Backbone bond lengths (Angstrom), bond angles and torsions (degrees), N, CA, C in turn:
res aa  C-N    CA-C-N  psi(-1)  N-CA   C-N-CA  omega(-1)  CA-C   N-CA-C  phi
1 X - - - 1.467 - - 1.534 112.45 -
2 X 1.319 115.59 -3.76 1.463 119.40 172.65 1.524 109.95 -60.79
3 X 1.339 115.94 -38.69 1.468 119.40 178.73 1.527 110.96 -65.12
4 X 1.310 117.11 -35.96 1.460 120.37 178.73 1.526 110.38 -66.86
5 X 1.330 116.78 -35.19 1.465 120.48 177.01 1.519 110.51 -63.01
6 X 1.334 116.57 -45.04 1.460 120.12 178.00 1.524 110.49 -61.79
7 X 1.344 116.39 -45.21 1.457 120.68 -178.26 1.526 110.88 -62.04
8 X 1.338 117.20 -38.78 1.465 120.75 179.91 1.519 111.13 -64.05
9 X 1.337 116.36 -38.62 1.456 120.33 179.35 1.520 110.38 -70.00
10 X 1.338 116.92 -44.61 1.463 120.58 179.99 1.522 111.81 -62.83
11 X 1.333 116.61 -34.39 1.458 120.79 -179.03 1.523 112.53 -78.75
12 X 1.320 116.92 -4.90 1.455 120.51 178.54 1.514 114.51 79.26
13 X 1.346 116.60 18.56 1.471 118.99 -177.62 1.516 112.78 -63.50
14 X 1.342 117.01 -30.41 1.463 118.79 -179.05 1.527 111.25 -105.80
15 X 1.320 116.40 7.13 1.454 120.81 -179.30 1.516 111.10 80.00
16 X 1.332 118.45 -176.00 1.461 121.49 178.48 1.528 111.33 -55.85
17 X 1.324 116.82 130.71 1.455 122.15 -177.01 1.526 110.81 -65.99
18 X 1.339 116.09 133.20 1.461 120.06 -177.48 1.529 113.40 -124.79
19 X 1.351 117.33 -40.59 1.462 120.88 -172.82 1.526 110.31 -138.04
20 X 1.348 115.96 137.67 1.465 121.07 178.12 1.524 109.30 -135.20
21 X 1.332 115.87 140.32 1.469 120.75 172.76 1.514 108.24 -131.63
22 X 1.338 116.47 127.03 1.458 121.03 179.86 1.520 108.49 -131.66
23 X 1.340 116.27 142.87 1.460 119.98 -177.93 1.525 110.79 -145.71
24 X 1.325 114.79 148.23 1.458 122.20 171.44 1.524 105.50 -138.80
25 X 1.334 115.63 104.84 1.464 121.56 -173.44 1.529 108.66 -114.48
26 X 1.321 115.82 124.55 1.456 122.34 -173.62 1.527 109.23 -138.92
27 X 1.318 117.20 154.86 1.461 119.54 -176.02 1.505 116.10 -119.25
28 X 1.338 118.17 16.81 1.465 119.99 -175.57 1.521 113.82 -65.92
29 X 1.342 116.83 -22.36 1.462 120.50 178.49 1.521 111.05 -117.22
30 X 1.338 116.10 33.23 1.452 120.60 -179.84 1.514 113.64 -70.09
31 X 1.317 116.71 -18.95 1.460 121.49 174.36 1.523 108.68 -124.32
32 X 1.322 116.30 168.46 1.455 119.75 -177.00 1.531 110.20 -80.80
33 X 1.305 115.62 83.76 1.462 120.17 177.82 1.522 110.64 -64.21
34 X 1.326 116.31 -20.60 1.460 119.89 178.14 1.527 111.98 -59.87
35 X 1.359 116.60 -24.90 1.455 121.35 -178.50 1.520 112.35 -91.06
36 X 1.341 116.60 2.85 1.465 120.94 -177.81 1.527 108.82 -122.25
37 X 1.318 116.92 91.63 1.477 120.13 -176.53 1.518 113.45 -53.81
38 X 1.342 116.93 -35.04 1.461 119.08 -178.78 1.524 112.02 -68.54
39 X 1.337 116.97 -21.86 1.468 120.65 -179.95 1.522 112.15 -92.20
40 X 1.312 116.65 -11.77 1.458 120.85 -176.34 1.531 110.90 -89.51
41 X 1.309 114.86 84.40 1.456 118.98 176.35 1.523 108.95 -68.14
42 X 1.324 116.72 168.32 1.467 119.91 178.75 1.516 110.76 -59.77
43 X 1.344 116.90 -32.20 1.462 120.75 179.27 1.524 110.72 -64.44
44 X 1.323 117.11 -45.41 1.458 120.40 -179.49 1.526 111.97 -70.46
45 X 1.309 116.62 -33.09 1.458 119.09 -177.80 1.518 111.81 -59.30
46 X 1.320 116.74 -47.99 1.466 117.64 -178.39 1.515 111.76 -77.33
47 X 1.333 117.42 -30.65 1.464 119.04 -179.97 1.516 111.64 -67.36
48 X 1.314 117.30 -34.31 1.458 120.88 -177.88 1.526 112.84 -91.27
49 X 1.312 115.86 5.59 1.453 120.79 174.37 1.525 107.93 -99.44
50 X 1.341 118.06 108.04 1.474 120.36 -176.81 1.521 113.79 -54.34
51 X 1.341 117.34 -28.28 1.461 120.37 -179.28 1.522 111.87 -71.63
52 X 1.333 116.59 -22.41 1.461 120.96 -178.30 1.525 112.89 -112.81
53 X 1.323 117.51 -29.76 1.460 121.39 -173.73 1.509 115.59 -89.87
54 X 1.343 117.21 1.69 1.458 118.86 178.26 1.510 113.27 98.90
55 X 1.333 115.37 179.34 1.459 121.18 -175.39 1.523 113.07 -60.45
56 X 1.329 116.29 -38.08 1.459 119.58 -176.93 1.518 109.77 -148.32
57 X 1.327 116.69 117.19 1.461 119.88 -179.01 1.528 111.52 -61.12
58 X 1.324 117.32 -49.03 1.462 119.57 -174.55 1.527 111.91 -66.95
59 X 1.326 117.43 -39.72 1.460 119.37 179.91 1.527 111.46 -73.83
60 X 1.330 116.77 -37.81 1.447 119.34 -179.70 1.519 113.09 -72.16
61 X 1.331 117.52 -31.16 1.459 121.64 -176.10 1.524 112.53 -87.47
62 X 1.331 118.07 -50.19 1.470 119.72 -177.54 1.528 113.24 -122.19
63 X 1.329 117.22 -22.24 1.460 119.20 179.12 1.512 112.27 -63.87
64 X 1.347 116.56 -33.85 1.460 119.60 178.27 1.520 111.35 -64.18
65 X 1.332 116.83 -33.72 1.472 120.04 177.21 1.531 110.59 -66.87
66 X 1.328 116.06 -43.70 1.464 119.89 178.46 1.523 110.73 -64.00
67 X 1.327 116.62 -39.86 1.455 120.96 179.58 1.523 110.71 -65.08
68 X 1.334 117.09 -44.01 1.470 119.90 -179.75 1.528 110.90 -65.63
69 X 1.332 116.72 -39.62 1.468 120.71 176.99 1.526 110.22 -60.85
70 X 1.316 116.00 -44.61 1.459 121.73 179.34 1.521 111.88 -60.28
71 X 1.331 117.37 -50.60 1.459 120.14 -175.71 1.528 111.91 -71.88
72 X 1.336 117.08 -33.45 1.461 119.69 179.39 1.528 110.76 -67.24
73 X 1.311 116.82 -50.18 1.469 120.39 -176.74 1.524 110.97 -67.30
74 X 1.321 117.90 -43.57 1.464 120.49 -177.76 1.523 111.84 -75.21
75 X 1.335 117.11 -25.58 1.453 120.31 -175.87 1.511 112.75 73.25
76 X 1.350 116.59 17.48 1.461 121.05 -177.57 1.522 110.79 -132.09
77 X 1.328 115.84 149.49 1.452 121.43 175.28 1.523 109.57 -82.94
78 X 1.328 115.89 154.44 1.458 119.37 172.22 1.526 108.37 -74.19
79 X 1.302 115.34 135.75 1.465 121.25 -176.67 1.515 111.79 -96.62
80 X 1.335 116.60 -45.77 1.464 121.20 -177.97 1.516 109.42 -151.88
81 X 1.340 116.11 154.01 1.460 120.50 -177.98 1.524 110.57 -133.71
82 X 1.324 115.43 151.10 1.457 124.16 169.58 1.524 104.86 -128.40
83 X 1.325 117.48 108.10 1.461 120.63 -166.65 1.521 113.53 -124.09
84 X 1.339 113.94 154.90 1.459 122.69 170.31 1.523 106.04 -130.44
85 X 1.321 116.60 106.35 1.461 122.57 -175.31 1.516 108.92 -121.70
86 X 1.335 116.76 133.08 1.459 119.15 179.31 1.508 111.86 177.27
87 X 1.325 116.31 -158.75 1.459 122.71 -178.92 1.515 110.05 -106.48
88 X 1.329 115.83 128.70 1.462 120.32 177.10 1.525 111.02 -79.77
89 X 1.336 116.63 -29.40 1.459 120.84 -179.43 1.528 110.62 -90.73
90 X 1.316 116.68 136.62 1.470 120.45 -179.40 1.527 111.82 -58.85
91 X 1.312 115.75 145.54 1.466 124.89 174.24 1.530 113.66 67.89
92 X 1.309 118.61 5.53 1.467 120.45 176.89 1.518 109.43 -83.54
93 X 1.310 117.59 130.07 1.458 121.69 -179.95 1.522 112.56 -83.08
94 X 1.310 116.95 -37.24 1.462 120.70 -178.71 1.523 110.69 -78.72
95 X 1.317 116.59 149.25 1.456 121.21 176.43 1.531 110.15 -72.02
96 X 1.324 116.55 132.32 1.466 119.55 176.33 1.526 112.94 -121.23
97 X 1.338 117.46 -4.44 1.464 120.54 -176.65 1.529 110.30 -147.83
98 X 1.334 115.26 141.67 1.467 119.99 176.84 1.525 110.03 -144.52
99 X 1.317 115.38 132.18 1.461 122.62 172.98 1.522 107.15 -117.66
100 X 1.331 116.91 125.19 1.462 120.62 -173.73 1.525 110.30 -131.75
101 X 1.309 116.50 122.61 1.458 121.85 168.79 1.526 106.08 -93.53
102 X 1.311 117.83 134.47 1.464 119.01 -176.00 1.521 111.70 -138.18
103 X 1.330 113.60 158.59 1.462 121.73 171.20 1.524 107.76 -118.29
104 X 1.321 116.60 144.00 1.453 122.06 -178.72 1.519 111.26 -103.44
105 X 1.316 116.21 148.32 1.456 119.93 173.50 1.525 109.20 -62.95
106 X 1.302 116.91 139.36 1.456 120.33 179.81 1.512 114.24 82.07
107 X 1.338 117.23 4.29 1.458 120.60 178.57 1.516 111.98 105.89
108 X 1.295 115.34 152.29 1.460 121.33 -179.61 1.516 111.36 113.77
109 X 1.305 115.50 134.84 1.461 122.28 178.13 1.518 109.33 -122.52
110 X 1.329 116.24 158.74 1.450 117.07 -179.04 1.509 113.91 -168.38
111 X 1.328 113.51 -179.73 1.463 122.19 -178.78 1.520 109.02 -136.07
112 X 1.326 116.19 137.11 1.461 122.13 172.64 1.524 108.32 -119.19
113 X 1.329 115.99 134.10 1.458 120.66 174.09 1.514 108.26 -129.00
114 X 1.331 116.48 121.14 1.461 121.00 177.48 1.522 108.53 -132.02
115 X 1.317 116.13 137.92 1.462 120.54 179.21 1.523 110.14 -154.17
116 X 1.334 115.20 149.69 1.455 121.59 172.29 1.521 109.72 -113.72
117 X 1.346 116.34 10.87 1.452 122.06 -176.58 1.528 112.86 -107.89
118 X 1.337 116.95 14.64 1.471 120.84 179.62 1.522 108.90 -89.93
119 X 1.309 116.46 88.54 1.462 122.27 -173.54 1.527 111.76 -51.97
120 X 1.327 115.85 124.98 1.464 121.10 177.94 1.509 114.93 93.45
121 X 1.333 117.87 -15.07 1.466 120.53 -179.56 1.529 109.90 -70.80
122 X 1.318 116.14 141.84 1.462 121.93 -175.69 1.530 110.90 -117.80
123 X 1.319 117.34 79.13 1.459 121.51 177.94 1.530 112.35 47.08
124 X 1.319 115.09 55.87 1.467 121.18 -178.34 1.527 109.31 -83.45
125 X 1.331 115.36 96.90 1.459 121.80 179.68 1.527 108.58 -103.52
126 X 1.321 117.30 134.52 1.462 119.79 -179.89 1.510 110.65 -150.81
127 X 1.334 115.00 154.73 1.466 120.95 176.98 1.515 109.66 -146.84
128 X 1.325 115.03 135.74 1.466 122.17 172.97 1.523 107.63 -129.07
129 X 1.319 116.26 135.88 1.463 121.51 177.99 1.524 108.18 -134.57
130 X 1.327 115.60 133.07 1.460 120.25 -175.98 1.522 110.88 -128.40
131 X 1.317 114.93 145.59 1.451 121.89 175.65 1.513 109.68 -128.44
132 X 1.312 116.48 -169.99 1.462 120.44 -177.33 1.523 113.07 -71.49
133 X 1.345 117.03 -18.41 1.465 119.94 -177.30 1.526 114.01 -111.26
134 X 1.348 117.96 -6.85 1.456 119.16 -179.10 1.505 111.85 166.00
135 X 1.335 115.86 -161.18 1.453 119.57 -178.12 1.516 111.61 -156.36
136 X 1.330 115.43 167.00 1.464 121.89 175.22 1.520 107.75 -130.64
137 X 1.339 116.30 147.69 1.459 121.13 179.95 1.522 109.10 -140.32
138 X 1.345 115.13 135.45 1.468 121.24 -179.19 1.511 109.10 -140.55
139 X 1.346 116.37 142.99 1.451 121.38 175.04 1.522 109.54 -130.84
140 X 1.320 115.65 147.99 1.458 121.90 179.69 1.524 111.43 -62.17
141 X 1.348 116.53 -34.84 1.464 120.76 -178.49 1.524 112.13 -67.45
142 X 1.327 117.29 -24.43 1.471 122.28 177.62 1.526 107.70 -124.26
143 X 1.334 115.12 58.28 1.462 121.02 -170.91 1.514 113.79 -64.05
144 X 1.337 117.88 -19.40 1.455 120.97 -178.07 1.523 113.07 -89.06
145 X 1.333 116.63 6.62 1.460 120.31 -176.40 1.525 111.25 -129.00
146 X 1.316 115.53 144.98 1.461 122.23 172.70 1.522 108.23 -129.64
147 X 1.313 115.31 127.29 1.466 120.86 178.93 1.524 108.69 -95.37
148 X 1.317 116.80 123.20 1.465 122.69 178.73 1.520 107.95 -112.45
149 X 1.331 116.34 123.53 1.464 121.15 -172.66 1.518 111.96 -120.38
150 X 1.326 115.06 144.71 1.464 121.67 175.98 1.522 108.42 -142.93
151 X 1.330 116.51 151.20 1.457 120.26 -179.76 1.521 111.89 -62.02
152 X 1.325 115.15 138.59 1.468 122.80 173.43 1.533 113.32 59.75
153 X 1.328 116.37 25.63 1.463 120.75 176.63 1.518 109.10 -140.05
154 X 1.329 117.76 149.91 1.465 119.00 176.68 1.528 110.36 -61.66
155 X 1.328 116.69 145.53 1.465 120.69 177.94 1.531 109.20 -68.08
156 X 1.324 115.22 145.78 1.468 121.51 178.81 1.524 108.91 -102.99
157 X 1.321 116.96 132.11 1.458 121.46 178.58 1.524 108.72 -108.31
158 X 1.330 115.76 112.11 1.455 120.49 178.96 1.525 109.24 -98.48
159 X 1.312 116.05 134.91 1.456 120.61 -180.00 1.518 110.24 -119.56
160 X 1.304 116.92 154.74 1.456 122.75 -172.75 1.534 111.15 -67.48
161 X 1.341 114.19 151.48 1.450 120.72 174.02 1.511 116.11 91.49
162 X 1.333 117.87 -9.05 1.454 119.60 -177.75 1.534 110.43 -77.17
163 X 1.333 117.89 141.66 1.472 120.17 -177.47 1.521 113.85 -67.05
164 X 1.318 117.57 -13.58 1.466 120.92 -179.27 1.528 112.62 -83.50
165 X 1.328 118.21 -4.88 1.456 121.12 -179.02 1.527 110.67 -74.71
166 X 1.320 115.57 164.63 1.458 121.68 178.91 1.534 109.77 -65.61
167 X 1.339 117.92 147.92 1.473 120.57 178.31 1.528 113.61 -54.11
168 X 1.337 117.45 -31.70 1.455 120.46 177.63 1.528 110.69 -62.02
169 X 1.328 116.58 -38.48 1.462 121.51 178.02 1.521 111.19 -72.47
170 X 1.330 115.98 -43.27 1.464 119.99 -178.45 1.518 111.46 -64.10
171 X 1.321 117.12 -29.99 1.458 120.80 178.56 1.529 111.13 -61.46
172 X 1.326 116.40 -29.77 1.461 121.38 -176.95 1.528 112.89 -90.55
173 X 1.324 117.34 0.76 1.459 121.18 -175.07 1.521 111.41 -97.42
174 X 1.319 116.80 133.39 1.454 121.67 178.90 1.529 113.20 -116.80
175 X 1.325 116.35 -24.39 1.461 120.71 -174.12 1.526 111.47 -112.78
176 X 1.342 117.85 157.22 1.470 120.83 176.28 1.519 111.06 -64.34
177 X 1.336 117.31 159.98 1.464 120.71 178.23 1.522 111.73 -53.66
178 X 1.322 116.18 142.22 1.457 120.65 177.96 1.510 114.02 99.39
179 X 1.325 117.46 -23.28 1.457 120.81 177.09 1.526 108.44 -93.52
180 X 1.326 118.61 121.56 1.472 120.37 -174.76 1.518 112.99 -71.22
181 X 1.318 114.35 139.50 1.460 122.38 170.23 1.517 106.95 -116.89
182 X 1.333 116.08 152.97 1.462 116.06 -171.77 1.515 112.74 -150.07
183 X 1.343 114.60 -143.47 1.457 123.87 -168.29 1.528 113.14 -56.11
184 X 1.318 117.52 -47.58 1.461 120.80 -175.89 1.529 110.60 -66.48
185 X 1.317 117.17 -40.37 1.461 120.44 179.10 1.525 112.01 -62.86
186 X 1.335 116.52 -30.72 1.470 119.95 178.34 1.524 110.64 -62.57
187 X 1.326 117.00 -40.52 1.463 119.99 176.34 1.522 110.93 -65.10
188 X 1.336 115.86 -40.09 1.463 119.76 179.62 1.523 110.75 -60.49
189 X 1.321 117.23 -37.72 1.471 120.57 179.14 1.527 110.83 -64.50
190 X 1.325 116.77 -41.27 1.465 120.01 178.72 1.523 110.34 -64.28
191 X 1.335 116.41 -44.72 1.461 120.00 -179.00 1.527 111.08 -63.85
192 X 1.336 116.56 -40.56 1.461 120.41 -178.71 1.527 111.22 -65.03
193 X 1.322 116.57 -43.35 1.468 119.53 178.92 1.528 111.11 -66.92
194 X 1.334 116.46 -39.25 1.463 119.65 178.20 1.535 110.45 -63.11
195 X 1.329 116.15 -41.17 1.467 120.19 178.27 1.527 110.76 -62.62
196 X 1.331 116.47 -37.40 1.468 120.59 178.02 1.532 110.25 -62.84
197 X 1.335 116.81 -42.11 1.458 120.85 179.57 1.538 110.83 -64.38
198 X 1.319 116.58 -42.41 1.464 120.41 179.84 1.524 110.84 -65.11
199 X 1.341 115.74 -45.62 1.464 120.16 -178.98 1.524 111.17 -63.30
200 X 1.330 116.78 -39.33 1.461 120.53 179.88 1.525 110.76 -65.07
201 X 1.322 117.20 -42.42 1.471 119.90 179.85 1.532 110.34 -65.20
202 X 1.307 117.02 -42.57 1.463 119.91 -178.80 1.531 111.94 -66.61
203 X 1.344 115.08 -31.82 1.456 119.41 -179.24 1.517 112.62 -88.65
204 X 1.332 117.02 -6.30 1.451 120.68 -179.76 1.508 113.66 69.93
205 X 1.322 116.92 31.80 1.458 120.92 -179.72 1.530 109.64 -123.12
206 X 1.335 117.54 158.98 1.467 119.78 176.79 1.533 110.05 -66.51
207 X 1.322 118.91 140.47 1.462 120.89 177.04 1.513 111.28 -74.56
208 X 1.303 116.78 166.53 1.458 121.50 173.65 1.531 108.33 -59.93
209 X 1.327 119.49 127.07 1.471 121.27 -178.51 1.521 113.09 -55.29
210 X 1.332 117.25 -28.41 1.453 120.42 -179.02 1.527 112.21 -77.31
211 X 1.343 116.81 -12.05 1.464 120.31 -179.53 1.523 112.41 -91.52
212 X 1.320 117.69 -16.24 1.468 120.17 -172.11 1.532 112.48 -74.23
213 X 1.334 117.63 -7.95 1.456 120.21 178.22 1.523 111.92 -82.76
214 X 1.334 117.86 -1.65 1.451 121.93 179.54 1.530 110.18 -60.02
215 X 1.339 118.46 128.27 1.464 120.11 179.27 1.528 111.46 -59.78
216 X 1.327 115.97 137.15 1.456 121.09 179.77 1.511 111.16 -129.46
217 X 1.336 115.60 -156.47 1.466 120.82 -177.47 1.524 111.87 -61.12
218 X 1.336 116.54 -36.20 1.468 119.68 -179.25 1.528 110.60 -64.13
219 X 1.332 116.53 -42.53 1.468 120.23 178.34 1.523 110.37 -61.88
220 X 1.330 116.76 -39.62 1.453 119.75 177.98 1.516 112.04 -64.68
221 X 1.329 116.44 -42.56 1.463 120.75 179.12 1.531 110.68 -64.43
222 X 1.322 116.99 -38.21 1.463 120.27 178.81 1.524 110.68 -66.91
223 X 1.334 116.37 -34.62 1.464 119.46 176.47 1.515 111.72 -64.24
224 X 1.322 117.18 -41.13 1.467 121.29 177.76 1.525 111.18 -66.98
225 X 1.334 116.87 -39.10 1.467 120.37 177.02 1.524 110.65 -62.76
226 X 1.334 115.95 -37.36 1.468 120.99 178.19 1.528 109.79 -62.85
227 X 1.335 117.06 -44.75 1.458 120.68 179.73 1.524 110.59 -61.70
228 X 1.324 116.93 -47.09 1.468 120.74 -179.35 1.528 111.00 -60.85
229 X 1.325 116.62 -39.35 1.462 120.21 179.73 1.527 110.79 -66.30
230 X 1.333 117.06 -38.70 1.467 120.60 179.25 1.526 110.93 -65.58
231 X 1.344 116.54 -41.59 1.461 119.66 178.44 1.528 110.29 -64.66
232 X 1.324 116.89 -44.29 1.466 120.47 179.49 1.519 111.04 -62.67
233 X 1.333 116.39 -39.32 1.460 120.27 179.35 1.522 111.06 -64.04
234 X 1.338 116.29 -40.01 1.466 120.51 179.26 1.524 110.87 -63.50
235 X 1.322 116.07 -43.27 1.469 120.97 -179.08 1.526 111.42 -67.10
236 X 1.329 115.96 -43.30 1.468 120.55 -176.60 1.528 113.05 -82.90
237 X 1.328 116.07 -24.73 1.452 118.95 -177.60 1.513 113.43 74.51
238 X 1.328 117.40 33.74 1.466 120.51 -179.68 1.503 111.77 -157.34
239 X 1.328 115.91 -176.50 1.461 122.00 -178.85 1.523 110.68 -71.60
240 X 1.332 116.18 145.28 1.461 122.24 177.02 1.519 108.27 -131.41
241 X 1.320 116.53 134.07 1.455 122.50 177.92 1.529 109.78 -79.01
242 X 1.329 116.78 113.23 1.459 121.08 -177.99 1.525 110.71 -65.11
243 X 1.311 117.15 -36.73 1.471 120.88 -176.71 1.516 111.72 -64.26
244 X 1.338 117.73 -28.56 1.461 120.92 178.46 1.537 110.67 -64.02
245 X 1.338 114.67 -33.87 1.461 119.48 -179.63 1.518 110.17 -81.95
246 X 1.361 116.09 -42.95 1.451 119.41 -178.54 1.514 112.12 -69.41
């Protein structure tokens, strides 16, 4: 239903986009696993080593997912950020939490909060986007539902598989209404669209217009530029233009 959220915004159902909130809250680093050798697998050892795990563990591991969700649904790039990135737990060298205020190209302001230090949280991903005429809300825990809101009217709950959904949403549907689709099917949709793009290029034909939204190298580069801008903002204590880095 993430695709339906994007389609609703593009169609102007909520009016000009004004406010966005995105979050990815996780609890895998809610305690100091660094002090528990038995819990420090080889995977965690390099991830929590800033020299090997990159500029920011939390932004590189889950912040990029929140950023991609934000830019995909809004259809806009991040323009500038004001960030606070660091470790919530004492003596931890790797970043486990990031709070980012951002501005979007073409208008719109928002907040991103990502953390791996929320003890007990189970990959709680969520996004809310609001415009002058209404809003949309989606959560990972209820991935088959999209809440569409408007002033002075009951909220509308859209569920996957219905024929009234946007073609972009229907393209991602494999099962009849009522049967849940989830995490694994989301990967299948990405692979299928990527295969369509490859086949179209090899055949010298235009790809399906609904497949061209598949994230590619540019989306990855923009995610890295976002991370660098957040780190620079934290160090400088001020706004940083993401486009200058990208």
